[in-house]
C-alpha positions as CSV (number, residue, x, y, z in Angstrom):
1,M,15.2,25.6,2.8
2,A,12.7,25.8,5.6
3,H,14.1,22.6,7.1
4,L,17.9,23.1,6.7
5,D,18.2,24.2,10.5
6,H,16.7,20.7,11.3
7,L,19.4,19.0,9.2
8,A,22.1,21.0,10.9
9,W,20.7,20.1,14.3
10,L,20.7,16.4,13.3
11,G,24.3,16.5,12.3
12,V,24.0,16.3,8.5
13,D,27.1,17.3,6.5
14,A,25.7,17.1,3.0
15,I,22.5,16.8,1.1
16,W,21.9,14.7,-2.0
17,L,18.9,15.7,-4.0
18,S,17.1,13.4,-6.4
19,P,16.8,14.9,-9.8
20,I,15.6,18.5,-9.8
21,M,16.3,19.1,-13.6
22,R,13.5,19.9,-16.0
23,S,11.6,16.7,-16.8
24,P,8.1,15.2,-17.9
25,M,8.4,13.1,-14.7
26,R,7.6,9.8,-16.2
27,D,10.3,8.4,-13.9
28,Y,10.5,10.8,-10.9
29,G,12.9,13.1,-12.7
30,Y,15.3,10.3,-14.1
31,D,14.2,11.3,-17.4
32,V,15.8,14.7,-18.0
33,A,14.5,17.0,-20.7
34,D,16.9,19.9,-19.9
35,Y,20.0,19.4,-17.8
36,R,20.5,23.0,-17.4
37,D,17.2,24.1,-15.8
38,V,15.2,23.3,-12.7
39,D,11.8,21.8,-13.2
40,P,9.0,24.2,-12.2
41,L,7.6,21.5,-9.8
42,F,10.5,22.3,-7.6
43,G,11.3,25.9,-8.3
44,S,13.8,27.7,-10.4
45,L,17.4,28.1,-11.0
46,A,17.3,31.1,-8.7
47,D,15.8,28.8,-6.0
48,A,18.5,26.3,-6.4
49,D,21.2,29.0,-6.3
50,R,19.6,30.3,-2.9
51,L,19.4,26.7,-1.6
52,I,23.1,26.2,-2.2
53,E,23.9,29.4,-0.5
54,E,21.7,28.7,2.5
55,A,23.2,25.1,2.9
56,H,26.7,26.6,2.6
57,A,25.9,29.2,5.2
58,R,25.1,26.3,7.7
59,G,28.4,24.4,6.8
60,M,26.5,21.8,4.5
61,R,27.2,20.7,1.1
62,V,24.8,20.0,-1.7
63,L,25.0,17.2,-4.2
64,L,22.8,16.7,-7.3
65,D,21.6,13.6,-8.9
66,F,23.3,13.5,-12.4
67,V,21.6,11.2,-14.9
68,P,24.1,10.5,-17.7
69,N,23.1,7.3,-19.1
70,H,19.9,8.3,-20.7
71,T,17.7,11.4,-21.4
72,S,14.0,11.9,-21.7
73,S,12.5,11.3,-25.1
74,D,11.3,14.9,-24.7
75,H,14.9,16.2,-24.6
76,Q,15.7,18.4,-27.7
77,W,18.7,16.1,-28.5
78,F,16.4,13.0,-28.9
79,I,13.7,15.0,-30.8
80,D,16.2,16.0,-33.3
81,A,17.7,12.4,-33.4
82,R,14.2,11.0,-34.3
83,S,13.7,13.6,-37.1
84,S,15.7,11.8,-39.6
85,G,18.5,9.1,-40.0
86,Q,20.9,11.9,-40.8
87,S,20.1,14.4,-38.0
88,A,22.9,16.0,-36.0
89,H,22.1,14.0,-32.9
90,R,21.2,10.7,-34.4
91,D,24.3,9.1,-33.3
92,W,24.0,10.5,-29.8
93,Y,21.7,7.6,-29.1
94,V,21.8,3.9,-29.7
95,W,19.9,2.8,-33.0
96,R,19.6,-0.5,-34.7
97,D,17.9,-2.0,-37.8
98,P,15.0,-4.5,-37.1
99,A,15.9,-8.1,-36.9
100,P,15.8,-10.2,-40.1
101,G,12.1,-10.7,-40.8
102,G,11.2,-7.8,-38.6
103,G,10.9,-7.1,-34.9
104,P,13.5,-5.8,-32.2
105,P,17.1,-6.2,-33.1
106,N,17.6,-8.7,-30.3
107,A,16.1,-10.0,-27.1
108,M,17.5,-7.4,-24.6
109,Q,14.9,-6.6,-21.9
110,S,14.6,-3.3,-20.1
111,Q,14.8,-2.9,-16.3
112,F,11.1,-1.9,-16.2
113,R,10.2,-5.2,-18.2
114,G,9.4,-5.5,-21.8
115,P,11.8,-5.2,-24.7
116,A,14.7,-2.6,-24.4
117,W,14.0,-1.6,-28.0
118,T,11.3,0.7,-29.4
119,L,10.5,1.1,-33.1
120,D,10.6,4.7,-34.5
121,E,8.3,4.4,-37.3
122,R,9.5,7.6,-39.1
123,T,13.0,6.3,-39.6
124,G,12.2,2.5,-39.5
125,Q,15.0,1.8,-36.8
126,Y,14.6,1.0,-33.1
127,W,16.0,3.0,-30.3
128,Y,17.6,1.3,-27.2
129,H,16.4,2.0,-23.5
130,S,17.6,0.4,-20.4
131,F,14.5,1.6,-18.6
132,L,11.3,3.2,-20.1
133,P,10.9,3.7,-23.8
134,D,10.7,7.5,-22.7
135,Q,14.3,7.2,-21.5
136,P,16.6,6.6,-24.5
137,D,20.1,5.6,-23.7
138,L,22.9,8.0,-24.8
139,D,25.7,6.4,-26.7
140,W,28.7,7.3,-24.6
141,R,31.1,6.0,-27.4
142,N,30.4,9.2,-29.1
143,P,32.8,12.0,-28.1
144,A,30.3,14.7,-28.7
145,V,27.9,13.0,-26.1
146,R,30.8,12.9,-23.5
147,D,31.7,16.6,-24.1
148,A,28.0,17.6,-23.8
149,M,27.6,15.9,-20.4
150,F,30.9,17.1,-19.1
151,D,29.7,20.7,-19.8
152,V,26.6,19.9,-17.9
153,M,28.8,19.0,-14.9
154,R,30.7,22.3,-15.3
155,F,27.5,24.3,-15.5
156,W,26.3,23.0,-12.0
157,F,29.9,23.1,-10.5
158,A,30.1,26.7,-11.5
159,R,26.8,27.3,-9.6
160,G,28.3,26.0,-6.4
161,I,27.1,22.4,-6.4
162,D,29.5,20.3,-4.3
163,G,29.2,17.1,-6.2
164,F,27.1,14.6,-8.1
165,R,25.6,11.2,-7.2
166,V,26.0,9.5,-10.7
167,D,22.9,7.4,-11.8
168,V,23.6,3.9,-12.8
169,L,27.3,4.9,-13.3
170,W,28.3,1.4,-14.5
171,M,26.1,1.6,-17.4
172,I,27.6,4.5,-19.4
173,A,30.3,2.1,-20.6
174,K,28.4,-0.8,-22.0
175,D,29.8,-4.0,-23.2
176,D,28.7,-5.0,-26.7
177,W,25.3,-6.5,-25.9
178,P,23.1,-3.6,-27.1
179,W,24.9,-3.9,-30.6
180,R,24.9,-7.7,-30.9
181,D,22.3,-10.0,-32.5
182,D,22.5,-12.4,-29.6
183,P,19.8,-12.7,-26.8
184,I,20.5,-11.2,-23.5
185,G,23.3,-12.6,-21.5
186,H,24.5,-12.4,-17.9
187,G,26.8,-9.5,-17.0
188,P,28.3,-8.1,-13.8
189,G,25.9,-5.6,-12.3
190,S,22.1,-5.3,-11.6
191,L,20.0,-2.7,-9.9
192,G,19.0,-4.2,-6.6
193,G,19.8,-7.7,-7.7
194,D,17.4,-7.6,-10.6
195,P,16.9,-11.3,-11.4
196,T,16.0,-10.8,-15.1
197,G,19.5,-9.4,-15.8
198,A,17.9,-6.4,-17.5
199,L,20.8,-4.2,-16.4
200,Q,23.5,-6.7,-16.6
201,H,25.2,-5.2,-19.7
202,G,27.3,-2.4,-18.4
203,D,30.8,-2.1,-16.9
204,G,32.2,-2.5,-20.3
205,P,35.8,-2.1,-21.5
206,E,35.7,1.7,-21.7
207,M,34.7,2.1,-18.0
208,E,38.2,3.0,-16.7
209,H,38.4,5.9,-19.3
210,R,35.0,7.2,-18.5
211,L,35.8,7.2,-14.7
212,R,39.0,9.2,-15.4
213,E,37.2,11.7,-17.6
214,L,34.4,12.3,-15.1
215,R,37.1,12.7,-12.3
216,D,39.1,15.1,-14.4
217,V,36.0,17.3,-14.8
218,A,35.3,17.3,-11.1
219,D,39.0,18.1,-10.3
220,E,38.7,21.3,-12.4
221,F,36.9,22.6,-9.4
222,P,38.1,22.5,-5.8
223,E,36.6,20.1,-3.2
224,R,34.1,18.5,-5.4
225,V,33.0,14.9,-5.0
226,L,31.6,12.1,-7.2
227,V,29.4,9.5,-5.7
228,G,28.7,6.5,-8.1
229,E,25.7,4.3,-8.1
230,V,27.2,0.9,-8.6
231,Y,25.4,-2.4,-7.7
232,M,28.2,-4.9,-7.6
233,E,30.0,-7.2,-5.3
234,P,33.1,-5.7,-3.4
235,R,35.8,-6.9,-5.8
236,R,34.2,-5.3,-8.8
237,L,32.6,-2.4,-6.9
238,V,36.1,-1.0,-5.7
239,R,37.4,-0.8,-9.3
240,Y,35.1,2.3,-9.5
241,Y,37.6,4.2,-7.4
242,G,39.5,4.1,-10.6
243,T,43.2,3.5,-11.4
244,D,45.3,5.2,-8.8
245,G,42.2,6.6,-7.3
246,R,41.3,8.6,-10.4
247,G,37.7,7.6,-10.5
248,A,34.6,8.1,-8.2
249,H,35.4,9.3,-4.7
250,L,32.6,7.1,-3.3
251,P,31.2,4.2,-5.3
252,F,28.1,3.4,-3.3
253,N,28.4,0.2,-1.2
254,F,25.0,-1.3,-0.9
255,A,26.0,-4.5,1.2
256,L,23.9,-3.6,4.1
257,V,20.9,-3.4,1.7
258,T,21.5,-6.5,-0.4
259,E,23.0,-9.1,2.2
260,P,20.8,-11.2,4.5
261,W,20.3,-9.6,7.8
262,N,22.2,-12.0,10.1
263,S,25.5,-11.8,11.9
264,R,27.3,-14.2,9.7
265,A,26.3,-12.6,6.3
266,I,26.7,-9.0,7.5
267,G,30.1,-9.6,9.3
268,A,31.4,-11.4,6.2
269,A,30.2,-8.5,4.0
270,I,32.0,-5.9,6.2
271,A,35.2,-7.9,6.2
272,A,35.1,-8.6,2.4
273,Y,34.6,-4.9,1.6
274,E,37.3,-3.7,3.8
275,A,39.7,-6.3,2.4
276,A,38.9,-5.2,-1.2
277,L,39.4,-1.5,-0.7
278,P,42.3,-0.1,-2.6
279,A,45.0,1.8,-0.6
280,N,44.1,5.3,0.2
281,S,40.4,4.9,-0.8
282,W,37.7,6.0,1.6
283,P,34.8,3.5,2.3
284,N,31.1,4.2,2.5
285,W,27.8,2.6,3.6
286,V,24.3,2.8,2.7
287,L,21.3,1.5,4.5
288,G,18.5,2.5,2.2
289,N,17.4,4.6,-0.8
290,H,14.6,5.5,-3.2
291,D,14.8,2.1,-5.0
292,Q,14.6,-0.3,-2.0
293,P,12.1,-0.9,0.7
294,R,12.8,1.0,3.8
295,V,15.0,-0.4,6.5
296,A,12.1,-0.4,9.1
297,T,10.0,-2.4,6.8
298,R,12.9,-4.8,5.8
299,L,14.1,-5.4,9.4
300,G,11.5,-4.3,11.7
301,A,11.6,-1.3,14.1
302,G,14.1,-3.0,16.7
303,Q,16.6,-4.1,14.1
304,A,16.2,-0.7,12.3
305,R,17.8,0.8,15.6
306,V,20.6,-1.7,15.5
307,A,21.2,-1.1,11.7
308,A,21.4,2.7,12.4
309,M,24.2,2.0,15.0
310,L,26.0,-0.2,12.6
311,L,25.8,2.4,9.8
312,L,27.0,5.2,12.0
313,T,29.8,3.3,13.6
314,L,31.4,1.8,10.5
315,R,34.5,3.1,8.8
316,G,33.7,5.5,6.1
317,T,31.0,7.9,5.0
318,P,27.4,6.9,6.0
319,T,24.4,7.9,3.8
320,L,20.9,8.2,5.4
321,Y,17.8,8.1,3.3
322,Y,15.3,10.7,4.3
323,G,12.9,9.4,6.8
324,D,15.0,6.4,8.0
325,E,16.1,8.8,10.9
326,L,12.4,8.7,12.0
327,G,12.1,5.0,11.5
328,L,9.5,5.4,8.8
329,P,8.1,2.1,7.3
330,D,6.9,1.9,3.8
331,A,3.6,3.5,3.2
332,V,0.5,1.8,2.0
333,V,-0.2,3.2,-1.4
334,P,-3.7,2.4,-3.0
335,A,-3.9,1.2,-6.5
336,T,-5.6,4.4,-7.5
337,R,-2.5,6.5,-6.3
338,V,0.2,4.4,-7.7
339,V,2.7,6.5,-9.6
340,D,5.9,4.5,-10.2
341,V,5.7,1.7,-12.8
342,A,8.4,-0.2,-11.0
343,G,6.6,-0.3,-7.6
344,R,8.8,2.0,-5.6
345,D,6.1,4.4,-4.3
346,P,5.9,2.9,-0.7
347,E,9.6,4.0,0.1
348,R,9.1,7.4,-1.6
349,T,6.2,8.9,0.3
350,P,6.3,12.4,2.0
351,M,8.4,13.2,5.0
352,P,6.4,14.0,8.1
353,W,7.5,17.2,10.0
354,S,4.9,18.3,12.4
355,V,2.1,17.1,14.6
356,D,-0.9,19.4,13.9
357,R,-0.4,20.9,10.5
358,P,-2.0,19.6,7.4
359,N,-0.2,16.6,5.7
360,A,2.1,16.5,8.8
361,G,3.7,19.6,7.7
362,F,4.9,18.3,4.3
363,S,2.7,20.5,2.2
364,T,-0.4,22.7,2.1
365,V,-2.0,20.7,-0.8
366,D,-2.6,17.1,-1.1
367,P,0.8,15.4,-1.8
368,W,1.6,13.2,-4.8
369,L,1.7,10.1,-2.6
370,P,-0.1,9.4,0.8
371,L,1.8,9.7,4.0
372,V,2.7,6.8,6.2
373,D,0.0,5.8,8.8
374,D,0.3,7.7,12.0
375,A,2.5,10.4,10.3
376,E,2.0,12.9,12.9
377,D,3.2,10.6,15.7
378,R,6.2,9.7,13.6
379,S,7.0,13.1,12.7
380,V,10.2,15.2,13.6
381,E,8.2,17.3,15.9
382,A,6.9,14.3,17.8
383,Q,10.3,12.7,18.1
384,R,12.5,15.6,18.6
385,D,12.3,15.9,22.4
386,D,11.8,12.2,23.0
387,P,15.2,10.8,24.2
388,G,14.1,7.3,23.3
389,S,13.0,8.2,19.7
390,M,14.7,7.0,16.6
391,L,15.4,10.6,15.8
392,S,17.2,11.2,19.0
393,L,19.2,7.9,18.6
394,H,20.4,9.3,15.3
395,R,21.3,12.6,16.6
396,R,23.2,11.0,19.5
397,L,25.1,8.6,17.3
398,L,26.0,11.4,14.7
399,A,27.3,13.6,17.6
400,L,29.3,10.7,19.0
401,R,30.7,10.0,15.6
402,R,31.7,13.6,15.0
403,S,33.4,13.9,18.5
404,S,35.2,10.7,18.3
405,P,38.4,10.4,16.1
406,A,38.2,6.6,16.4
407,L,34.6,6.6,14.8
408,H,35.1,9.2,12.2
409,A,38.7,8.5,11.2
410,G,39.9,5.2,12.9
411,T,40.7,1.8,11.8
412,W,38.2,-1.0,11.9
413,T,39.1,-4.4,13.4
414,P,36.5,-7.2,13.6
415,L,36.3,-9.2,16.8
416,A,36.3,-12.8,15.9
417,P,33.4,-15.1,16.7
418,G,34.2,-17.7,19.4
419,A,36.0,-17.1,22.7
420,G,32.7,-16.7,24.4
421,Q,31.1,-14.6,21.7
422,P,27.5,-15.9,20.7
423,D,26.0,-16.3,17.3
424,G,23.9,-13.4,16.3
425,L,26.6,-10.8,17.4
426,V,28.3,-8.4,15.2
427,A,31.4,-6.9,17.1
428,F,34.3,-4.7,16.1
429,E,36.7,-2.1,17.4
430,R,37.5,1.3,15.9
431,S,40.9,2.8,16.9
432,H,42.6,6.1,16.4
433,G,45.8,7.1,18.4
434,T,45.1,6.2,21.9
435,E,41.3,6.1,21.6
436,R,39.6,2.8,21.3
437,V,35.9,2.2,20.8
438,R,34.2,-1.2,20.8
439,V,30.8,-1.7,19.1
440,L,28.5,-4.8,20.0
441,L,25.4,-5.3,17.9
442,N,22.7,-7.9,18.5
443,L,21.2,-8.8,15.2
444,T,18.7,-11.2,16.8
445,H,15.5,-10.6,18.8
446,D,16.8,-12.7,21.6
447,A,19.1,-11.7,24.5
448,L,22.8,-12.4,24.1
449,D,25.5,-12.7,26.8
450,V,28.8,-11.4,25.6
451,A,32.2,-11.9,27.1
452,L,33.9,-8.4,27.7
453,P,37.3,-8.5,29.4
454,G,38.0,-5.5,31.5
455,S,35.8,-2.5,32.4
456,W,33.9,-0.4,29.9
457,T,31.6,2.7,29.9
458,V,28.6,2.8,27.6
459,A,29.2,5.7,25.2
460,A,25.9,5.1,23.5
461,G,23.2,2.5,23.4
462,T,20.2,1.9,21.1
463,E,18.2,2.4,24.3
464,P,19.1,5.7,26.1
465,A,18.9,4.3,29.4
466,R,22.2,2.3,28.9
467,G,24.3,5.5,28.2
468,G,26.8,6.3,30.8
469,G,26.6,3.0,32.5
470,T,29.6,0.6,33.2
471,V,30.0,-3.1,32.4
472,T,32.8,-5.4,33.5
473,E,33.9,-8.8,32.1
474,R,30.4,-9.6,30.6
475,V,27.6,-7.7,29.1
476,R,24.0,-8.9,28.4
477,L,22.5,-7.4,25.3
478,A,18.8,-7.4,25.1
479,G,17.2,-8.5,21.7
480,D,17.6,-5.7,19.2
481,E,20.2,-3.9,21.1
482,G,23.4,-2.3,20.4
483,L,26.1,-0.7,22.4
484,V,29.1,1.6,21.8
485,L,31.7,1.1,24.6
486,R,34.8,2.9,25.7
487,P,37.5,1.3,28.0
488,G,37.3,2.4,31.7
């Protein structure tokens, strides 16, 4: 709440919070023990209510992370499920007898390595978990499970939450692998391109029905939104908008994270996504999140600025991961301070706010992970009044996007390579009514000469000194430079 005014100043429309629900925190809150309460680490239900009110007062929406695929092993449902083979919640989870001769029912592996089955010695059966053994998967084939989770959504919607980001959405409708005796196969989706195929067992035949049911609950409340975490290539991803648009409003599009960072791959990924989108669906783009190395680490500081311009000029809703607007790199986390078993601590370290306060203003006590090196110099306070900073670049681009119908509502048209356009360039136009905007992005570290018929004014540049200038017939882009141009 102390930093909502900063987010409003930056130009943020909505905040997505990672899980705040009560949890033993064995997986950063993605192991929920009580869906209807806030974990004391973060505050209380009353604090959540106040946060919603304060955000709404500033014109910002609040989305919660919703984890429907699995619970914590500490959840009362699972505690009851383990109590006996005939307990009321037994069939809320996925159970199997041991394989003939003993051992796990099949060779399924979890996302966090190791078998996806854990033996419950009391009942002699194994429970299934896509992630940690402490995160047993719910069986969404059971109508009682679905009704319980839909009631969780209603609970939070009634408190004023504006929407949910649905964790591993594609996994709530599994194919039949967890129930088969065969070894692991190769399915459609994987978290971050996981090469083991540990999560390639979702997107089952019931997915269309699950999407419609989730959407029906959201539509009981006005102006609510569902954002789906779905790691898939465009043709499969866009199915999550649902038949006739009765699915997720925004199935997350991770192409800018997963594709190689070069002009051919990125240009092709944008075109493929635009071509695959169903009629009347709204696109979206993501540059980073809590499961991936930070963009400044993946691409370097220079290309991180180009990537920011790309994210904020493409068609659709952009999602920023906290700290990327500062250009934060991954932090160095000593082995003695590692928390996450999957190795994602470096991209999850604290947000630096100030120059001269303890822990760069993040907290008055030692935080759970170390800050990045030079945190004070990278902080919001250090960058806020520097026109050349990454933070100022984001603010300029967000303000331009908001003021330009072409950028926030217009069409997208790629500018084909050739005709004097060099390799390494991503170029496209956005148009709405009489307004036309051209975006030129150099995805290399070397200068590029770009043909540019006519006269153009620089509406924004990755370097502020270019703003307001004019170019005619040709423009030279420095390495790691991008421009947003208007005719005239």
